[in-house]
One Martini backbone bead per residue (centre of mass of N, CA, C, O) as a GRO file, in nm:
protein
  307
    1MET     BB    1   0.094   0.042   0.022
    2SER     BB    2   0.059   0.367  -0.075
    3ARG     BB    3   0.213   0.647   0.108
    4THR     BB    4   0.229   0.933   0.262
    5ILE     BB    5   0.387   1.115   0.501
    6LYS     BB    6   0.124   1.229   0.615
    7GLU     BB    7  -0.009   0.950   0.667
    8TYR     BB    8   0.209   0.851   0.868
    9VAL     BB    9   0.159   1.073   1.078
   10VAL     BB   10  -0.137   0.991   1.137
   11ILE     BB   11  -0.066   0.717   1.239
   12GLY     BB   12   0.108   0.812   1.472
   13LEU     BB   13  -0.128   0.964   1.615
   14LYS     BB   14  -0.294   0.708   1.654
   15GLY     BB   15  -0.082   0.578   1.835
   16MET     BB   16  -0.088   0.792   2.056
   17ALA     BB   17  -0.384   0.736   2.132
   18MET     BB   18  -0.342   0.447   2.212
   19GLY     BB   19  -0.129   0.495   2.430
   20ALA     BB   20  -0.305   0.675   2.611
   21ALA     BB   21  -0.522   0.459   2.663
   22ASP     BB   22  -0.329   0.225   2.777
   23VAL     BB   23  -0.256   0.378   3.046
   24VAL     BB   24  -0.549   0.346   3.115
   25PRO     BB   25  -0.746   0.165   3.355
   26GLY     BB   26  -1.020   0.111   3.105
   27VAL     BB   27  -0.876   0.163   2.825
   28SER     BB   28  -0.863   0.075   2.481
   29GLY     BB   29  -0.654   0.073   2.214
   30GLY     BB   30  -0.846  -0.098   2.029
   31THR     BB   31  -1.064   0.117   2.015
   32ILE     BB   32  -0.902   0.330   1.868
   33ALA     BB   33  -0.826   0.153   1.625
   34PHE     BB   34  -1.121   0.111   1.528
   35ILE     BB   35  -1.219   0.416   1.507
   36SER     BB   36  -0.958   0.487   1.310
   37GLY     BB   37  -0.940   0.240   1.080
   38ILE     BB   38  -0.680   0.014   1.173
   39TYR     BB   39  -0.742  -0.269   1.287
   40GLU     BB   40  -0.721  -0.480   1.048
   41GLU     BB   41  -0.443  -0.389   0.951
   42LEU     BB   42  -0.300  -0.458   1.211
   43LEU     BB   43  -0.360  -0.762   1.220
   44SER     BB   44  -0.246  -0.832   0.941
   45SER     BB   45   0.047  -0.728   0.989
   46ILE     BB   46   0.117  -0.900   1.233
   47SER     BB   47   0.056  -1.178   1.090
   48ASN     BB   48   0.312  -1.149   0.885
   49VAL     BB   49   0.473  -1.272   1.125
   50ASN     BB   50   0.661  -1.530   0.977
   51LEU     BB   51   0.816  -1.765   0.787
   52SER     BB   52   0.757  -1.629   0.506
   53LEU     BB   53   0.922  -1.376   0.575
   54LEU     BB   54   1.197  -1.509   0.598
   55LYS     BB   55   1.192  -1.619   0.307
   56THR     BB   56   1.176  -1.340   0.168
   57LEU     BB   57   1.435  -1.225   0.288
   58LYS     BB   58   1.623  -1.451   0.160
   59THR     BB   59   1.522  -1.426  -0.152
   60ALA     BB   60   1.430  -1.088  -0.187
   61GLY     BB   61   1.473  -0.923   0.061
   62PHE     BB   62   1.407  -0.648   0.254
   63LYS     BB   63   1.204  -0.488   0.087
   64SER     BB   64   0.994  -0.722   0.049
   65ALA     BB   65   0.958  -0.781   0.347
   66TRP     BB   66   0.859  -0.497   0.430
   67LYS     BB   67   0.611  -0.502   0.246
   68GLN     BB   68   0.472  -0.759   0.359
   69LEU     BB   69   0.461  -0.638   0.657
   70ASN     BB   70   0.396  -0.330   0.664
   71GLY     BB   71   0.630  -0.160   0.808
   72ALA     BB   72   0.555   0.152   0.792
   73PHE     BB   73   0.296   0.126   0.957
   74LEU     BB   74   0.408  -0.014   1.219
   75LEU     BB   75   0.621   0.204   1.279
   76SER     BB   76   0.445   0.449   1.308
   77LEU     BB   77   0.256   0.335   1.529
   78PHE     BB   78   0.474   0.240   1.749
   79VAL     BB   79   0.601   0.516   1.782
   80GLY     BB   80   0.354   0.654   1.885
   81ILE     BB   81   0.305   0.476   2.131
   82PHE     BB   82   0.576   0.515   2.268
   83ILE     BB   83   0.570   0.822   2.300
   84SER     BB   84   0.310   0.832   2.464
   85ILE     BB   85   0.387   0.659   2.706
   86VAL     BB   86   0.645   0.815   2.790
   87SER     BB   87   0.511   1.116   2.793
   88LEU     BB   88   0.214   1.040   2.950
   89ALA     BB   89   0.244   0.878   3.218
   90LYS     BB   90   0.271   1.118   3.418
   91ALA     BB   91   0.004   1.266   3.340
   92ILE     BB   92  -0.191   1.032   3.396
   93GLU     BB   93  -0.107   0.989   3.686
   94TYR     BB   94  -0.194   1.268   3.784
   95LEU     BB   95  -0.493   1.258   3.696
   96LEU     BB   96  -0.566   1.002   3.863
   97ASP     BB   97  -0.499   1.153   4.139
   98ASN     BB   98  -0.644   1.454   4.088
   99GLU     BB   99  -0.860   1.399   3.814
  100PRO     BB  100  -1.053   1.143   3.775
  101VAL     BB  101  -1.335   1.239   3.688
  102LEU     BB  102  -1.254   1.392   3.429
  103LEU     BB  103  -1.099   1.164   3.289
  104TRP     BB  104  -1.335   0.954   3.285
  105SER     BB  105  -1.544   1.133   3.131
  106PHE     BB  106  -1.399   1.146   2.866
  107PHE     BB  107  -1.376   0.836   2.817
  108PHE     BB  108  -1.676   0.771   2.837
  109GLY     BB  109  -1.764   0.927   2.583
  110LEU     BB  110  -1.581   0.778   2.387
  111VAL     BB  111  -1.671   0.485   2.442
  112PHE     BB  112  -1.975   0.520   2.398
  113ALA     BB  113  -1.948   0.601   2.094
  114SER     BB  114  -1.802   0.329   2.008
  115ILE     BB  115  -2.045   0.152   2.016
  116ILE     BB  116  -2.194   0.266   1.779
  117TYR     BB  117  -1.969   0.233   1.570
  118VAL     BB  118  -1.933  -0.082   1.593
  119ALA     BB  119  -2.234  -0.164   1.546
  120LYS     BB  120  -2.249  -0.041   1.248
  121GLN     BB  121  -2.068  -0.281   1.121
  122ILE     BB  122  -2.310  -0.459   1.139
  123THR     BB  123  -2.491  -0.616   0.881
  124LYS     BB  124  -2.618  -0.863   1.067
  125TRP     BB  125  -2.903  -0.942   1.264
  126ASN     BB  126  -2.934  -1.193   1.524
  127PHE     BB  127  -2.950  -1.409   1.768
  128ILE     BB  128  -2.642  -1.468   1.788
  129ALA     BB  129  -2.546  -1.176   1.798
  130VAL     BB  130  -2.691  -1.106   2.056
  131LEU     BB  131  -2.573  -1.327   2.236
  132VAL     BB  132  -2.268  -1.240   2.209
  133LEU     BB  133  -2.303  -0.960   2.311
  134VAL     BB  134  -2.400  -1.038   2.596
  135PHE     BB  135  -2.153  -1.208   2.664
  136GLY     BB  136  -1.946  -0.976   2.634
  137ALA     BB  137  -2.071  -0.785   2.845
  138PHE     BB  138  -2.055  -0.979   3.095
  139THR     BB  139  -1.754  -1.039   3.083
  140ALA     BB  140  -1.650  -0.746   3.115
  141TYR     BB  141  -1.799  -0.681   3.371
  142TYR     BB  142  -1.673  -0.905   3.548
  143ILE     BB  143  -1.382  -0.803   3.525
  144THR     BB  144  -1.443  -0.516   3.664
  145THR     BB  145  -1.519  -0.678   3.954
  146LEU     BB  146  -1.248  -0.764   4.017
  147ASN     BB  147  -0.994  -0.825   4.228
  148PRO     BB  148  -0.702  -0.722   4.284
  149LEU     BB  149  -0.389  -0.792   4.320
  150VAL     BB  150  -0.167  -0.799   4.596
  151SER     BB  151   0.096  -0.679   4.391
  152ASP     BB  152   0.461  -0.594   4.331
  153ASN     BB  153   0.578  -0.772   4.118
  154SER     BB  154   0.921  -0.754   3.943
  155SER     BB  155   0.982  -0.983   3.795
  156LEU     BB  156   1.075  -1.082   3.483
  157LEU     BB  157   0.873  -1.317   3.440
  158PHE     BB  158   0.625  -1.155   3.523
  159MET     BB  159   0.650  -0.932   3.316
  160PHE     BB  160   0.634  -1.110   3.067
  161LEU     BB  161   0.346  -1.228   3.127
  162ALA     BB  162   0.200  -0.954   3.153
  163GLY     BB  163   0.256  -0.857   2.863
  164ALA     BB  164   0.116  -1.099   2.712
  165ILE     BB  165  -0.171  -1.060   2.844
  166ALA     BB  166  -0.223  -0.753   2.800
  167ILE     BB  167  -0.207  -0.736   2.481
  168CYS     BB  168  -0.466  -0.893   2.427
  169ALA     BB  169  -0.644  -0.657   2.548
  170MET     BB  170  -0.536  -0.410   2.384
  171ILE     BB  171  -0.663  -0.540   2.098
  172LEU     BB  172  -0.932  -0.523   2.253
  173PRO     BB  173  -1.217  -0.393   2.242
  174GLY     BB  174  -1.300  -0.289   2.587
  175ILE     BB  175  -1.021  -0.421   2.684
  176SER     BB  176  -0.792  -0.345   2.928
  177GLY     BB  177  -0.460  -0.377   2.966
  178ALA     BB  178  -0.419  -0.205   3.224
  179PHE     BB  179  -0.628  -0.352   3.394
  180ILE     BB  180  -0.494  -0.630   3.381
  181LEU     BB  181  -0.248  -0.526   3.537
  182VAL     BB  182  -0.407  -0.467   3.793
  183LEU     BB  183  -0.511  -0.760   3.842
  184LEU     BB  184  -0.204  -0.874   3.853
  185GLY     BB  185  -0.019  -0.648   4.000
  186ALA     BB  186   0.153  -0.476   3.743
  187TYR     BB  187   0.108  -0.166   3.710
  188THR     BB  188   0.312  -0.029   3.907
  189PRO     BB  189   0.583  -0.159   3.792
  190VAL     BB  190   0.541  -0.065   3.497
  191LEU     BB  191   0.520   0.243   3.545
  192ALA     BB  192   0.791   0.260   3.693
  193ALA     BB  193   0.969   0.165   3.460
  194VAL     BB  194   0.897   0.398   3.270
  195ASN     BB  195   0.956   0.650   3.464
  196ASP     BB  196   1.268   0.518   3.535
  197ARG     BB  197   1.404   0.392   3.284
  198ASP     BB  198   1.372   0.063   3.286
  199PHE     BB  199   1.490  -0.099   3.014
  200LYS     BB  200   1.492  -0.394   3.099
  201THR     BB  201   1.196  -0.425   3.186
  202VAL     BB  202   1.073  -0.308   2.930
  203ALA     BB  203   1.192  -0.528   2.741
  204VAL     BB  204   1.044  -0.771   2.870
  205ILE     BB  205   0.762  -0.669   2.827
  206GLY     BB  206   0.787  -0.643   2.518
  207LEU     BB  207   0.845  -0.940   2.456
  208GLY     BB  208   0.580  -1.046   2.563
  209ALA     BB  209   0.400  -0.873   2.383
  210ILE     BB  210   0.498  -0.984   2.107
  211ILE     BB  211   0.415  -1.280   2.154
  212GLY     BB  212   0.112  -1.226   2.214
  213LEU     BB  213   0.050  -1.066   1.953
  214LEU     BB  214   0.123  -1.283   1.739
  215SER     BB  215  -0.082  -1.489   1.837
  216PHE     BB  216  -0.361  -1.328   1.873
  217SER     BB  217  -0.388  -1.201   1.587
  218LYS     BB  218  -0.451  -1.459   1.428
  219ILE     BB  219  -0.722  -1.518   1.566
  220LEU     BB  220  -0.860  -1.253   1.491
  221LYS     BB  221  -0.830  -1.272   1.185
  222TRP     BB  222  -0.995  -1.529   1.154
  223LEU     BB  223  -1.261  -1.420   1.275
  224PHE     BB  224  -1.302  -1.192   1.061
  225ALA     BB  225  -1.302  -1.381   0.809
  226ASN     BB  226  -1.544  -1.596   0.926
  227TYR     BB  227  -1.687  -1.394   1.184
  228ASN     BB  228  -1.753  -1.087   1.164
  229ASN     BB  229  -2.021  -1.017   1.307
  230TYR     BB  230  -1.970  -1.177   1.573
  231THR     BB  231  -1.715  -1.027   1.647
  232LEU     BB  232  -1.844  -0.745   1.669
  233ALA     BB  233  -2.051  -0.819   1.884
  234VAL     BB  234  -1.846  -0.892   2.104
  235LEU     BB  235  -1.701  -0.617   2.107
  236THR     BB  236  -1.945  -0.450   2.179
  237GLY     BB  237  -1.986  -0.594   2.454
  238PHE     BB  238  -1.717  -0.519   2.576
  239ILE     BB  239  -1.763  -0.211   2.578
  240ILE     BB  240  -2.014  -0.212   2.751
  241GLY     BB  241  -1.893  -0.364   3.003
  242SER     BB  242  -1.651  -0.138   3.045
  243LEU     BB  243  -1.817   0.111   3.162
  244ASN     BB  244  -1.791   0.049   3.463
  245LYS     BB  245  -1.485   0.120   3.490
  246ILE     BB  246  -1.526   0.434   3.359
  247TRP     BB  247  -1.690   0.543   3.570
  248PRO     BB  248  -1.634   0.838   3.737
  249TRP     BB  249  -1.808   0.738   3.994
  250LYS     BB  250  -1.654   0.633   4.307
  251GLU     BB  251  -1.643   0.373   4.554
  252THR     BB  252  -1.438   0.292   4.814
  253LEU     BB  253  -1.394  -0.024   4.980
  254THR     BB  254  -1.076  -0.070   4.941
  255TRP     BB  255  -0.737  -0.073   5.056
  256ARG     BB  256  -0.384   0.007   4.979
  257THR     BB  257  -0.031  -0.038   5.008
  258ASN     BB  258   0.221   0.050   4.834
  259SER     BB  259   0.570   0.045   4.770
  260HIS     BB  260   0.559   0.374   4.867
  261GLY     BB  261   0.330   0.400   5.109
  262ILE     BB  262   0.068   0.439   4.947
  263LYS     BB  263  -0.270   0.503   4.954
  264VAL     BB  264  -0.480   0.284   4.757
  265PRO     BB  265  -0.715   0.173   4.567
  266LEU     BB  266  -0.868  -0.158   4.521
  267ASN     BB  267  -1.192  -0.139   4.563
  268GLN     BB  268  -1.470  -0.058   4.344
  269GLN     BB  269  -1.772   0.138   4.294
  270SER     BB  270  -2.044   0.248   4.138
  271VAL     BB  271  -2.193   0.579   4.144
  272SER     BB  272  -2.370   0.843   4.197
  273PRO     BB  273  -2.311   1.177   4.171
  274PHE     BB  274  -2.520   1.237   4.424
  275SER     BB  275  -2.339   1.006   4.614
  276PHE     BB  276  -2.073   1.135   4.605
  277ASP     BB  277  -1.758   1.158   4.784
  278GLY     BB  278  -1.765   1.465   4.669
  279ASP     BB  279  -1.678   1.633   4.388
  280PRO     BB  280  -1.853   1.576   4.085
  281GLU     BB  281  -1.819   1.779   3.851
  282LEU     BB  282  -2.069   1.776   3.652
  283MET     BB  283  -2.036   1.986   3.426
  284MET     BB  284  -1.740   1.914   3.337
  285SER     BB  285  -1.804   1.615   3.285
  286ILE     BB  286  -2.006   1.654   3.059
  287ILE     BB  287  -1.827   1.812   2.863
  288LEU     BB  288  -1.605   1.592   2.836
  289ALA     BB  289  -1.795   1.375   2.729
  290VAL     BB  290  -1.890   1.525   2.478
  291ILE     BB  291  -1.605   1.555   2.354
  292GLY     BB  292  -1.555   1.251   2.330
  293PHE     BB  293  -1.801   1.190   2.157
  294GLY     BB  294  -1.730   1.397   1.925
  295LEU     BB  295  -1.464   1.269   1.832
  296ILE     BB  296  -1.594   1.013   1.707
  297LEU     BB  297  -1.776   1.155   1.504
  298LEU     BB  298  -1.545   1.303   1.359
  299MET     BB  299  -1.390   1.045   1.269
  300GLU     BB  300  -1.620   0.925   1.109
  301LYS     BB  301  -1.653   1.153   0.902
  302LEU     BB  302  -1.361   1.144   0.795
  303ALA     BB  303  -1.374   0.851   0.694
  304VAL     BB  304  -1.610   0.889   0.495
  305LYS     BB  305  -1.478   1.114   0.326
  306LYS     BB  306  -1.228   0.944   0.238
  307GLN     BB  307  -1.412   0.716   0.094
   0.00000   0.00000   0.00000
């Protein structure tokens, strides 16, 4: 696929949006990839990493292998994701600590609009499509109610496994890879490794993520090729179920002390903004949710215009 430099810059910006979403424990980078129109190309490109690619490299050279891989697309996207995660990790961490209601409100509007967007891609509704949508919604909702493990394990083997598991969630719209890290008790050490520039740990996490990504992307590609509508229905359900996690107003049920001696929430439940223990910041929350919702509508209109 021939693209201009401007188009690759846009892909990099989409990668930055994915990276920003993946840092937040509750928002999936896969959702951003889907609504920005690059999801299936991403799966297809990642799936091209196989033995035939090595054969092409050996027989036809690097240029042919790079083209088969769709390497320029992947490079632009992952550079954007990397820049975003490294540059925004501290900002997201600050907002989660100091302005959680406003941050969650923006992402709630964004994710809510993405439900409509993904559901519109389903070309035929039937009983099975509705059934798998409900299954996806209940599965994602159940995941959001699980208690996180109380662990700040930072061994390299644990980091490797956490990266492999979390990346599978990161490329699924609706299921947050960062939240999976929270459930595993790995979110704090991963964020610390990024913020402290612990490149050894980051490299191990990245290796786990690469292996998990190569394996899981092939499964998703096969599902889209053979059961496109049902796959979209499940993903729509995943996004619906995930709304519980990103509801802006939470009541903390239990607390834990992290490795830095700071008391942080362990288990939370969604509450009405009118029974929220604190300033619900209702007006600003609504404005930010509307902005998030509007961004998805704008992206959809731009995609339709481009087509």
